[in-house]
Every structure is written in C-alpha cells, then in structure tokens.
C-alpha positions as CSV (number, residue, x, y, z in Angstrom):
1,X,0.1,0.1,0.1
2,X,3.2,2.3,0.0
3,X,4.2,1.8,-3.5
4,X,5.0,4.8,-5.2
5,X,5.4,6.8,-2.1
6,X,8.8,8.1,-1.0
7,X,10.0,10.6,1.6
8,X,10.9,13.0,-1.1
9,X,7.2,13.6,-1.8
10,X,5.5,16.4,0.1
11,X,2.7,14.2,1.2
12,X,2.4,11.6,4.0
13,X,2.0,7.7,3.0
14,X,-1.3,6.3,2.6
15,X,-3.6,6.3,5.5
16,X,-4.4,2.5,4.7
17,X,-0.7,1.8,5.7
18,X,-1.5,3.1,9.0
19,X,-4.6,1.0,9.4
20,X,-2.8,-2.1,8.6
21,X,-0.1,-1.0,11.1
22,X,-3.1,-0.4,13.8
23,X,-4.6,-4.0,13.1
24,X,-0.9,-5.6,13.5
25,X,-0.1,-3.8,16.8
26,X,-3.7,-4.2,18.3
27,X,-2.8,-7.9,18.2
28,X,0.7,-7.4,19.6
29,X,-0.5,-4.7,22.4
30,X,-2.5,-7.4,24.3
31,X,-4.5,-4.7,26.0
32,X,-1.8,-1.8,26.3
33,X,-3.8,1.3,26.3
34,X,-0.9,3.7,26.0
35,X,0.6,1.7,22.9
36,X,-2.9,1.7,21.2
37,X,-3.5,5.4,22.1
38,X,-0.4,6.4,20.4
39,X,-1.3,4.3,17.3
40,X,-4.3,5.9,17.1
41,X,-2.7,9.4,17.4
42,X,-0.7,8.4,14.4
43,X,-3.8,7.4,12.4
44,X,-5.8,10.5,13.1
45,X,-3.0,13.0,13.2
46,X,-1.4,15.0,10.4
47,X,-0.3,12.7,7.6
48,X,3.4,13.4,8.1
49,X,4.8,10.1,9.0
50,X,7.7,9.2,6.9
51,X,8.1,5.9,5.2
52,X,9.8,2.7,5.4
53,X,13.3,2.4,4.4
54,X,13.9,2.8,0.8
55,X,14.4,0.0,-1.4
56,X,18.1,-0.9,-2.3
57,X,19.4,0.2,1.3
58,X,21.7,-2.6,2.3
59,X,21.3,-4.5,5.7
60,X,23.3,-2.7,8.3
61,X,26.6,-4.5,9.5
62,X,26.8,-6.1,12.9
63,X,29.5,-3.7,13.9
64,X,28.6,-0.5,11.8
65,X,30.9,2.6,11.5
66,X,28.7,5.8,12.4
67,X,29.6,9.3,12.3
68,X,28.1,12.1,14.3
69,X,27.9,15.5,12.5
70,X,27.0,18.7,14.1
71,X,24.0,19.9,12.1
72,X,24.2,23.5,13.2
73,X,27.9,23.6,11.9
74,X,26.8,22.1,8.8
75,X,24.2,24.5,8.1
76,X,26.4,27.4,9.2
77,X,29.1,26.3,6.6
78,X,26.4,26.0,3.8
79,X,25.0,29.5,4.6
80,X,28.5,30.8,4.7
81,X,29.3,29.3,1.2
82,X,25.9,29.4,-0.6
83,X,24.2,32.4,0.7
84,X,21.0,32.9,3.1
85,X,18.6,30.6,1.2
86,X,20.8,27.4,1.6
87,X,19.2,24.5,3.5
88,X,20.0,20.7,3.7
89,X,19.1,20.3,0.1
90,X,22.2,21.9,-0.6
91,X,24.4,19.2,1.4
92,X,26.5,17.7,-1.7
93,X,25.9,14.3,-2.8
94,X,29.7,14.2,-3.5
95,X,30.1,14.5,0.3
96,X,27.7,11.9,1.1
97,X,29.3,9.6,-1.5
98,X,32.7,10.2,0.2
99,X,31.4,9.3,3.7
100,X,30.1,5.9,2.4
101,X,33.4,5.2,0.6
102,X,35.2,5.8,3.9
103,X,33.2,3.0,5.2
104,X,30.6,4.9,7.1
105,X,26.9,3.1,7.4
106,X,25.3,5.6,9.4
107,X,25.3,9.5,9.9
108,X,24.1,10.9,13.1
109,X,23.1,14.6,12.6
110,X,22.6,16.3,16.0
111,X,20.6,19.4,16.3
112,X,18.0,19.9,13.4
113,X,14.9,19.9,15.5
114,X,13.3,23.3,16.4
115,X,14.4,24.7,19.9
116,X,12.8,27.3,22.2
117,X,13.4,31.0,21.9
118,X,13.9,31.3,25.6
119,X,16.3,28.6,25.7
120,X,18.5,30.4,22.9
121,X,18.2,33.9,24.9
122,X,19.5,31.8,28.0
123,X,22.5,30.6,25.9
124,X,23.3,34.2,24.7
125,X,23.1,35.3,28.2
126,X,25.8,32.5,29.4
127,X,28.1,33.0,26.7
128,X,28.1,36.7,26.8
129,X,28.8,36.6,30.6
130,X,31.9,34.3,29.9
131,X,33.1,36.2,27.0
132,X,31.5,39.8,26.1
133,X,33.2,39.7,22.6
134,X,31.0,36.5,21.8
135,X,29.5,36.6,18.3
136,X,25.7,36.4,19.0
137,X,24.9,35.2,15.6
138,X,26.7,31.9,16.4
139,X,25.0,31.4,19.3
140,X,22.2,28.5,19.5
141,X,20.1,26.9,22.1
142,X,21.0,23.6,23.3
143,X,19.9,21.0,20.9
144,X,18.5,19.1,23.9
145,X,16.1,22.0,24.6
146,X,13.5,20.7,21.9
147,X,10.3,22.5,21.4
148,X,9.0,20.6,18.6
149,X,10.1,17.7,16.7
150,X,10.2,19.2,13.5
151,X,13.0,20.4,11.4
152,X,13.9,24.0,11.6
153,X,12.5,26.0,8.7
154,X,15.9,27.7,8.3
155,X,17.3,24.1,7.4
156,X,14.5,23.4,4.9
157,X,11.9,21.8,7.2
158,X,10.7,18.3,7.1
159,X,10.6,18.1,3.2
160,X,14.4,19.0,3.1
161,X,15.3,16.4,5.4
162,X,13.2,13.7,3.6
163,X,15.0,14.7,0.5
164,X,18.3,14.3,2.3
165,X,17.4,11.0,3.6
166,X,16.5,9.7,0.2
167,X,19.8,10.9,-1.1
168,X,21.6,9.3,1.8
169,X,19.6,6.1,1.1
170,X,20.9,6.2,-2.6
171,X,24.5,6.2,-1.2
172,X,23.9,3.3,1.3
173,X,23.8,5.5,4.3
174,X,21.3,5.6,7.3
175,X,20.3,8.8,8.8
176,X,20.1,9.1,12.6
177,X,18.4,12.1,14.6
178,X,17.9,13.0,18.0
179,X,15.4,11.8,20.6
180,X,15.4,13.4,23.9
181,X,12.7,11.8,26.1
182,X,13.5,13.2,29.4
183,X,12.8,16.9,28.9
184,X,11.6,19.7,26.4
185,X,12.5,23.3,26.1
186,X,11.8,25.4,29.1
187,X,9.3,27.3,27.0
188,X,7.6,24.3,25.4
189,X,3.7,24.8,25.0
190,X,3.0,22.1,27.6
191,X,3.9,24.5,30.3
192,X,0.9,26.7,29.4
193,X,-1.5,24.2,27.6
194,X,-0.6,20.8,29.2
195,X,1.0,21.4,32.7
196,X,-0.3,18.0,34.0
197,X,2.4,16.3,31.4
198,X,5.4,17.8,33.4
199,X,6.9,17.4,36.9
200,X,5.3,20.0,39.2
201,X,6.6,21.2,42.6
202,X,5.7,23.4,45.5
203,X,6.9,26.8,46.7
204,X,9.0,25.0,49.1
205,X,10.8,23.3,46.2
206,X,11.4,26.4,44.5
207,X,12.7,28.1,47.7
208,X,15.1,25.0,48.6
209,X,16.5,24.3,45.2
210,X,16.0,27.4,42.8
211,X,18.4,26.1,40.5
212,X,16.1,23.0,39.6
213,X,12.8,24.7,39.7
214,X,11.0,27.5,38.0
215,X,7.8,29.4,37.9
216,X,5.4,29.7,35.0
217,X,2.6,32.5,35.6
218,X,1.0,32.6,39.2
219,X,0.0,28.8,39.2
220,X,2.7,26.4,38.3
221,X,6.2,25.5,39.4
222,X,7.9,23.2,37.1
223,X,11.2,21.0,37.4
224,X,13.8,21.7,35.0
225,X,15.2,18.3,33.5
226,X,18.0,16.7,35.6
227,X,19.5,13.3,36.6
228,X,19.4,12.4,40.5
229,X,23.2,13.4,40.9
230,X,23.6,16.8,39.3
231,X,21.8,20.0,39.3
232,X,19.3,20.6,36.6
233,X,19.7,21.8,33.0
234,X,18.3,25.3,33.2
235,X,17.0,25.6,29.5
236,X,14.8,22.4,30.0
237,X,11.4,21.3,31.6
238,X,11.1,17.8,33.0
239,X,8.5,15.5,31.7
240,X,6.4,13.5,33.9
241,X,6.5,9.7,33.2
242,X,4.0,9.0,35.9
243,X,1.3,10.4,33.8
244,X,-0.2,7.9,31.2
245,X,-1.1,10.6,28.6
246,X,2.6,11.8,28.7
247,X,3.8,8.3,27.9
248,X,1.1,8.4,24.8
249,X,2.4,11.5,23.6
250,X,6.0,10.5,23.7
251,X,5.1,7.4,22.0
252,X,3.7,9.4,19.3
253,X,6.8,11.6,19.1
254,X,9.2,8.6,18.6
255,X,6.8,7.1,16.0
256,X,7.1,10.4,14.3
257,X,10.7,10.5,14.2
258,X,10.9,7.0,12.8
259,X,9.2,8.2,10.0
260,X,11.7,10.7,9.2
261,X,14.9,8.8,9.6
262,X,16.4,5.2,10.3
263,X,17.4,5.6,13.8
264,X,17.8,7.9,17.0
265,X,20.5,8.7,19.3
266,X,18.3,8.5,22.3
267,X,19.7,11.1,25.0
268,X,20.1,9.9,28.6
269,X,18.1,6.7,28.1
270,X,18.6,5.4,31.6
271,X,16.7,8.3,33.2
272,X,13.5,6.8,32.0
273,X,14.1,3.4,33.9
274,X,11.6,2.9,36.5
275,X,13.9,2.8,39.4
276,X,15.8,6.0,38.3
277,X,12.4,8.0,37.8
278,X,11.4,6.9,41.4
279,X,14.9,8.0,42.8
280,X,14.7,11.2,41.1
281,X,11.3,12.5,41.5
282,X,9.5,10.1,43.9
283,X,5.8,11.7,45.0
284,X,6.3,14.2,42.2
285,X,5.5,11.5,39.7
286,X,1.9,11.3,41.0
287,X,-0.4,13.2,38.3
288,X,-1.7,16.6,39.6
289,X,-4.9,16.1,37.5
290,X,-6.2,12.9,39.2
291,X,-5.1,10.7,36.5
292,X,-4.0,7.2,37.9
293,X,-0.1,7.0,38.1
294,X,1.6,4.5,35.7
295,X,4.8,2.7,36.6
296,X,7.0,0.4,34.5
297,X,9.0,0.6,31.6
298,X,8.4,3.2,29.0
299,X,10.7,2.0,26.0
300,X,9.2,-1.4,25.1
301,X,5.8,0.1,24.0
302,X,7.5,3.2,22.5
303,X,9.8,1.2,20.4
304,X,7.0,-1.1,19.3
305,X,5.1,2.0,18.0
306,X,8.2,3.2,16.2
307,X,8.6,-0.1,14.6
308,X,5.2,-0.3,13.4
309,X,5.8,2.7,11.5
310,X,9.5,1.6,10.3
311,X,10.3,-2.1,10.9
312,X,14.1,-1.5,10.6
313,X,14.1,1.5,12.9
314,X,17.3,1.4,15.1
315,X,17.6,2.9,18.7
316,X,21.0,3.8,20.1
317,X,21.0,5.0,23.6
318,X,23.3,7.0,25.8
319,X,23.4,5.3,29.0
320,X,25.3,5.8,32.4
321,X,25.8,3.9,35.7
322,X,26.0,0.4,34.0
323,X,22.3,0.3,32.9
324,X,23.2,-0.9,29.4
325,X,21.7,-4.6,29.8
326,X,18.2,-3.2,31.1
327,X,18.1,-0.8,28.1
328,X,19.0,-3.7,25.7
329,X,16.3,-5.7,27.2
330,X,13.8,-3.2,26.7
331,X,14.5,-3.0,22.8
332,X,17.6,-0.8,22.4
333,X,19.8,-2.0,19.5
334,X,23.0,-0.2,20.6
335,X,24.0,1.3,23.9
336,X,27.1,3.8,24.3
337,X,29.7,1.7,26.3
338,X,30.6,4.6,28.8
339,X,32.4,2.3,31.0
340,X,34.7,1.1,28.4
341,X,35.4,4.6,27.4
342,X,36.4,5.5,31.0
343,X,38.6,2.3,31.2
344,X,40.4,3.4,28.0
345,X,40.9,6.8,29.5
346,X,42.4,5.3,32.6
347,X,45.0,3.5,30.6
348,X,45.2,0.4,32.4
349,X,45.4,-2.7,30.1
350,X,44.5,-5.2,32.9
351,X,41.1,-3.2,33.3
352,X,40.6,-3.4,29.6
353,X,40.7,-7.0,29.5
354,X,38.5,-7.4,32.6
355,X,35.9,-5.1,30.8
356,X,35.9,-7.2,27.7
357,X,35.8,-10.4,29.3
358,X,32.9,-9.4,31.5
359,X,31.1,-8.5,28.3
360,X,31.4,-11.5,26.5
361,X,28.6,-13.2,28.1
362,X,26.3,-10.7,26.3
363,X,26.1,-9.7,22.6
364,X,29.1,-7.4,22.5
365,X,28.2,-6.1,19.1
366,X,25.1,-4.0,20.9
367,X,27.9,-1.8,22.2
368,X,28.8,1.4,20.9
369,X,32.5,2.1,21.0
370,X,34.0,5.8,21.1
371,X,36.7,7.8,22.0
372,X,34.9,11.2,21.6
373,X,31.3,12.4,21.5
374,X,29.8,16.2,21.8
375,X,29.7,15.6,25.4
376,X,33.4,14.2,26.0
377,X,36.4,16.4,25.7
378,X,38.4,15.9,22.2
379,X,40.3,12.5,22.0
380,X,43.6,14.2,21.1
381,X,43.3,15.9,24.4
382,X,42.1,13.0,26.6
383,X,44.7,10.6,25.0
384,X,48.3,11.4,24.7
385,X,49.4,11.8,21.0
386,X,52.8,11.6,19.3
387,X,53.3,15.4,19.9
388,X,52.6,15.1,23.6
389,X,55.4,12.4,23.8
390,X,57.8,14.3,21.9
391,X,57.6,17.1,24.4
392,X,58.2,14.6,27.3
393,X,61.4,13.8,25.3
394,X,60.2,10.4,23.7
395,X,61.5,9.5,20.2
396,X,59.4,10.4,17.2
397,X,58.8,6.7,16.4
398,X,57.4,6.1,19.9
399,X,53.5,4.8,19.8
400,X,50.9,6.9,21.2
401,X,48.1,6.0,23.7
402,X,45.8,7.7,21.2
403,X,46.7,5.1,18.6
404,X,46.6,2.2,21.1
405,X,43.0,3.5,22.4
406,X,41.7,3.8,18.7
407,X,43.1,0.3,17.7
408,X,41.1,-1.0,20.6
409,X,37.8,1.0,20.4
410,X,37.6,0.5,16.6
411,X,38.4,-3.2,16.3
412,X,36.6,-4.8,19.3
413,X,33.0,-5.8,18.5
414,X,30.4,-3.0,18.8
415,X,29.3,0.1,16.5
416,X,32.5,2.2,15.9
417,X,31.3,5.8,16.6
418,X,33.4,8.8,15.5
419,X,32.6,12.5,16.2
420,X,32.7,15.4,14.0
421,X,36.1,16.7,14.0
422,X,37.8,13.5,15.6
423,X,39.3,12.3,12.3
424,X,40.7,15.8,11.7
425,X,42.6,16.0,14.9
426,X,40.6,18.8,16.3
427,X,41.6,19.7,20.0
428,X,39.1,22.1,21.2
429,X,35.7,21.0,22.4
430,X,32.8,22.4,20.4
431,X,30.1,24.2,22.8
432,X,26.6,22.9,22.5
433,X,25.5,26.4,22.5
434,X,27.6,27.6,19.2
435,X,27.2,26.8,15.6
436,X,30.8,28.1,14.9
437,X,33.8,25.9,14.9
438,X,36.8,27.2,17.1
439,X,39.9,28.3,15.3
440,X,42.6,25.7,16.4
441,X,45.7,23.8,15.2
442,X,44.7,20.4,14.6
443,X,46.8,17.5,15.1
444,X,48.0,16.0,11.8
445,X,49.1,12.5,13.6
446,X,45.5,12.0,14.5
447,X,44.3,12.7,10.7
448,X,46.8,10.0,9.7
449,X,45.7,7.7,12.3
450,X,42.0,7.8,11.4
451,X,42.9,7.7,7.5
452,X,44.9,4.4,8.1
453,X,42.4,2.7,10.4
454,X,39.3,3.4,8.2
455,X,41.1,2.4,4.8
456,X,43.0,-0.7,6.3
457,X,41.3,-1.9,9.4
458,X,37.8,-0.6,10.5
459,X,35.8,-1.7,7.3
460,X,37.3,-5.2,6.7
461,X,34.5,-7.8,6.8
462,X,35.9,-9.7,9.6
463,X,35.6,-6.4,11.9
464,X,32.4,-5.1,10.8
465,X,30.6,-8.5,10.5
466,X,32.7,-11.3,11.9
467,X,33.3,-13.3,14.8
468,X,35.6,-12.2,17.9
469,X,37.3,-13.9,20.8
470,X,39.9,-12.9,23.2
471,X,43.2,-14.5,23.1
472,X,45.0,-16.0,26.0
473,X,47.9,-14.1,27.6
474,X,50.4,-15.5,29.7
475,X,53.7,-14.2,31.5
476,X,57.3,-14.8,30.1
477,X,59.7,-17.2,31.4
478,X,60.7,-14.9,34.1
479,X,57.0,-14.5,35.3
480,X,56.9,-10.9,34.6
481,X,53.6,-9.5,35.5
482,X,53.6,-6.9,32.9
483,X,51.7,-9.4,30.5
484,X,48.6,-8.0,32.4
485,X,49.0,-5.0,30.4
486,X,48.5,-6.6,27.0
487,X,45.2,-6.7,25.4
488,X,44.7,-9.2,22.6
489,X,42.0,-10.7,20.5
490,X,41.0,-12.2,17.1
491,X,38.2,-11.1,14.5
492,X,37.4,-13.5,11.6
493,X,34.8,-14.6,9.2
494,X,33.8,-17.7,7.4
495,X,35.8,-16.5,4.2
496,X,39.1,-16.7,6.0
497,X,39.7,-13.1,6.6
498,X,41.4,-12.7,10.0
499,X,43.0,-10.1,12.1
500,X,45.0,-10.8,15.3
501,X,45.3,-7.5,17.6
502,X,47.9,-7.2,20.3
503,X,48.2,-3.9,22.3
504,X,50.4,-3.0,25.3
505,X,47.8,-0.7,26.9
506,X,50.2,1.0,29.5
507,X,52.9,3.5,29.9
508,X,55.6,0.7,30.6
509,X,57.4,-1.8,28.7
510,X,55.5,-5.2,28.5
511,X,56.3,-8.7,27.6
512,X,53.6,-11.5,27.3
513,X,53.0,-15.0,25.7
514,X,49.9,-14.7,23.3
515,X,47.8,-17.8,21.9
516,X,44.9,-17.5,19.5
517,X,41.4,-18.7,20.6
518,X,39.9,-21.9,19.2
519,X,38.0,-21.7,15.9
520,X,39.7,-18.7,14.1
521,X,39.5,-19.3,10.4
522,X,42.3,-18.1,8.5
523,X,42.8,-18.1,4.8
524,X,45.5,-20.0,3.0
525,X,47.4,-18.2,0.3
526,X,50.6,-18.9,-1.9
527,X,53.2,-17.0,-3.4
528,X,53.3,-13.8,-1.5
529,X,54.9,-10.9,-3.3
530,X,57.5,-9.4,-1.2
531,X,57.5,-6.0,-2.5
532,X,53.7,-5.1,-1.8
533,X,53.0,-8.2,0.5
534,X,50.0,-8.8,-1.8
535,X,49.0,-12.3,-3.0
536,X,48.6,-14.0,-6.4
537,X,45.9,-16.3,-5.4
538,X,42.8,-16.2,-3.6
539,X,42.3,-17.4,-0.1
540,X,41.7,-21.1,0.7
541,X,39.9,-21.3,4.3
542,X,41.2,-23.4,7.2
543,X,40.1,-23.5,10.9
544,X,42.7,-22.9,13.6
545,X,41.0,-25.4,16.1
546,X,43.0,-27.2,18.6
547,X,42.2,-30.6,20.1
548,X,40.1,-30.3,23.4
549,X,41.7,-26.9,24.1
550,X,45.3,-28.6,24.0
551,X,48.0,-27.0,22.0
552,X,48.8,-28.2,18.6
553,X,51.7,-30.5,18.7
554,X,52.5,-30.6,15.0
555,X,54.2,-27.5,13.6
556,X,51.8,-27.3,10.5
557,X,52.1,-24.7,8.0
558,X,53.5,-21.2,8.4
559,X,51.4,-18.2,9.2
560,X,52.2,-14.7,7.9
561,X,51.4,-11.8,10.2
562,X,51.3,-8.8,8.4
563,X,50.7,-5.7,10.3
564,X,48.2,-3.2,8.9
565,X,49.3,-0.1,10.9
566,X,53.1,-0.5,10.6
567,X,55.2,-1.9,8.1
568,X,56.3,-4.8,10.3
569,X,55.5,-8.6,9.3
570,X,56.3,-11.8,10.6
571,X,56.3,-15.5,9.9
572,X,55.2,-17.9,12.7
573,X,54.1,-21.6,12.8
574,X,50.5,-22.2,13.3
575,X,51.2,-24.6,16.0
576,X,53.2,-21.7,17.7
577,X,50.0,-19.5,17.5
578,X,47.7,-22.1,18.9
579,X,50.0,-22.9,22.0
580,X,53.0,-24.7,21.3
581,X,56.1,-22.9,23.4
582,X,53.5,-21.0,25.2
583,X,52.4,-19.0,22.2
584,X,53.8,-16.1,20.3
585,X,56.1,-13.9,22.6
586,X,55.9,-10.3,22.3
587,X,58.1,-7.6,23.8
588,X,56.1,-4.4,23.3
589,X,57.0,-0.6,23.9
590,X,54.5,1.4,26.0
591,X,51.4,1.8,24.1
592,X,52.6,-0.4,21.2
593,X,49.8,-1.7,19.1
594,X,49.5,-4.4,16.3
595,X,46.9,-5.2,13.9
596,X,48.1,-8.2,12.1
597,X,46.3,-9.7,9.2
598,X,46.8,-13.5,9.2
599,X,47.3,-15.8,6.1
600,X,48.5,-19.4,6.2
601,X,51.3,-20.1,3.6
602,X,51.4,-22.8,1.1
603,X,54.6,-22.1,-0.7
604,X,57.8,-20.2,-0.4
605,X,57.8,-17.2,1.7
606,X,59.4,-13.9,1.5
607,X,62.7,-13.2,3.4
608,X,62.5,-12.6,7.2
609,X,61.9,-9.1,8.3
610,X,64.7,-6.9,9.6
611,X,66.3,-7.8,13.0
612,X,64.8,-4.7,14.7
613,X,61.3,-5.6,13.6
614,X,61.7,-9.1,14.3
615,X,62.5,-8.4,17.9
616,X,58.9,-7.7,18.7
617,X,57.4,-11.4,18.0
618,X,59.2,-14.6,18.4
C-alpha cells in the first residue's frame, strides 16, 4: 500500500498503511492502552509520517561505523558558502558519497529539530557573561532543549530532511536523529497548555533548590530536567512519566521520528528506567490532575510503536551507571559503552581485559565504542599523542596512547562511533551553544591515524561482520607481571579473513606470550609478493582449532602476520600461534599496538623481516 510513495514527496504515506499497522499492533499490544492510543494518534494526526526504508538500502553490519555530524555547524558552513537561502538540500551528494566510500554506514546529525526562543536567550546570556566579545549570531539554544520535533525552517523543514534522507539512502547511508525523552525546552507549549504532563513542585521546592525549579505564571512551578546526581539543565522542563497521557504523547513523538529517519540517538535513556525515575522524582510522579499514576518501563511500548511505522528503525541509547543490559532488554539495538571509554581513559590494560571479558556473556555487538562524543573532551586532548610524547622527550617513533586506544575501540565488537572533527585531529571541544567551529591548530598525526584505520582496518569484513574472541595471555619465562597490560583478541569470518590484535595498553614496557582462541578461520594463500605483501591467489579457508583446548603438537604450515598499521610483518608456525612453546612471545614498548592480518602460507615465503622488527615477535 506504500508503493509509489517516497520521503521526497510532500505528502505522507497512504492512510491505509497506518490502518494495517493499527491492526497488526492491536494484536501485539495485548491490551496496552498507552500503545494503542499512541497508534491512534498516528492514524488520526497529520499525515506526515515518513516511510519504510527505501528500496536498495543494504542491511546494516553487525558492527557498523557511524559518524556524528553537528547539524548546526553543517548549516552554518552551507550558509557561509552558498548564501542565506541554503538548506539541507544543498549538502552535496559528493560529500555523502565520500562518507560512504570511507566506510560509514550511518550518519547521526545532531541538532536539526526546533528549539525554544527562551533557551536561545539563556544561551546568549550565558556565553556573553563568559566572553563579552562573543558573536551572538553564532549562538544557538541547546540542541537538547527541543520545542518541536520538526526540522527548523531555516534548514529547509521536514521536506528538505526527507529529500536528504532519500539521497543518503541512494548512497547506502542511514540517517540518525535526536530523541530526547527526559525533557523538553523550558518554554515548551505544554507549560501553558498541558501542565499535567510535566513534573510540578511547590513553593518549598523552589525556595530550597531554585536552580532545579522555575515558575510559570501564578499557578505552576515546574522542574527543570535533571538526573539524580547533578543540578538541573536550566533551559529544559522535566516530563512526567507517571502520567499515562505523557507516555502516549512521547510514543507518538518517537513514531513520528521513526518516519523521518532510520534511527535515533536516545539522549540519557537510563533516566527513564523506573527505578531511576522513582529515585529522582518520587512523589512528584503522581499526576496533578487525578489521573492514575503509571509505573513500569516506557521504552518497550514506544519502540513497538516506532517499529510499526518503520520496521528497520534502530535505537541507539546514551546510558550511564551500568544500565546497558536493562535498556538492551527493553528494545535498544545499541548502547554507548561509557564504562569502556572510562577504562580506556584510565590507561590500564588489565582493566580493559576485565571489561571485555565481563562483556562476553552478552552480545558485545550491541555496544557503541567511542573515543569522543559531543559530551566528552576531544580525543586528542584526553589521550596522549605523538606530539605530547615528543614534548616529554620521547622519540618520534614512540607509539601513542591515542593510537592504542583507537585500535582497541575500533576493532573490538560493537558499533564504531566517530565524532565530528575527531578524524581531523581537532583539539578544542565544541560548545553545544554554538554553531561556529573554534579556530585551532589540528593534530596531523590524528588525521593520519584515522585515515589509516578507516582504510585498512575498521571496514574489513571480519571487523564489521565477523566473529570475535579474546586471546590467552601468559607471562614470560621470568613470570613478569607486565603481561597483564597486554590486550589481545582475534576477529575472523567464514571467508578466512582474520586479524590478530595485540596492544600493550600501558605506559611501561611489557612482555607476554599470546595464544589464539580456538575456531579462528584463516585463509591460506601461496606465493606472496614481497614488494607489496599482496598475494597472487585467492584465499583457501582453514580453521585454527586445537584438540579439546590442548596446544597443537605438529608444527603445521607457516602463518604470515602482516601488520596493517606499521610496516612490520612476521612468519610464525600455526602450532606456535595455537599454544606450542606457550604461544607467540611479544616484547612491546609503551602503548605499542599491532593489527595483524593472518594468512597461512602454502609455498615459499618472503625473506625474514629486519632484525629490529623481528624483535617484537618470536
């Protein structure tokens, strides 16, 4: 019933489509009033729901690369380059093509929805107080103080977004937008028309914590949006998830977004977990209009409604305090692994190993791995770079923590999330209240690092769609405990593509024996060409499987270990990789990282590598 319709048209899909959705979801709802009312709102509301994914969009990978773009910055650059009438239609197809060619499968564009005028005035007041010379034309309201889930008319409105999405699909890219379920803009129309949908307080609340509450007119005192551990975001108003009609409204909001894009980044999803709502708001969740208070999880119903509109809709959630499993159980496809990021920042390899091992019981591909987001400081500032090491007297060839962290974040399972400016080596964190990039000197080493990782590692089939397992590490003959700093694992696929990652994630020299996990499938090639390390024949696949966990005793064929991020390469026997002689021995400088492409050799091999390279693997 949706044949002939596309998001580029200026009308909604046929209402018959929504009718079929209602029938289908009625059977699934099993009496859920909130879910059914939300679907009826979709049916009876304006016909502006977008469509199902366009034909030809390939399935998303298990571990897709995703890029965040700051929509406000994108639009400012378009306006500066093309004049005041520029909008999302003017984002060049060539740039979308380049992003897909680089390996990205999804683009999250932050900050396209309408924000409140009062929120912008508050942002101007704040920034002018910090810097009286600030350019007020570059100041924006917080992108998380949303007044209407429609695209700003200055950006071309919902129609321009639909056309952009269509062009992105033509390139094989998915579009992600914002969903901020915890709060709205401080001047949202509900503060006047639907106050019962918002958390309300008393004169005592306002007097005791004026930073967390605000007055509208003579009748109502509302809460600013906040989490239980910090003061409120003053440009927002808190939604009341104890009210059944608020849940219905927000289900409808998510369904509308599902028609506009292919997925959302859900802001602070953990704040809507029932126990967190109770801890933060307690008795304030009781509706003020006499409605019966509702409890329980919000997201399962909301995600069902969204997927009735767009069955392929992806929900990617920001989450803190270790609540990842709960949100995944409630229907989230991906959750940002903040604990992994914090572990990388701490710089302790043993803690990285512990985190990855603890996660192996769940589906690790549901994690979002990152080194930088709009909330975090720039990766070039957080993680030591080569330039930083040179200032400390290290040699130019010394590995950097930034490279080691990037190898771990973007080769282990999970979505590979990169932030606007990260690949260019930007150092200054972008303000959420500005649409203007700061002037700065970028880090060229970071640019080279990400170009190399994207081209040679991150988009390999075994990295984005393959299997993954941790390697065994053990101390050297002298029982040196530094082996605990070494993080090692393998990725492989059924076609015999395989990588072997070894990283000394510490600031000290470390040694370790490493044994590959059982079941790694490695392609067999013959006659390598020494000059380019390319092969003249296709892969023949073999499985590296030991007998009941015991090391292979026969030497077997040689295996070429070709490093994808340095010029190094080594030849080792399959039996050694599987545990003979305690495995492959590594002697690693601080932060040294290897990403080895594995190939079994069936014929003559190239000459051995130079002695200084051979010293790192025996």
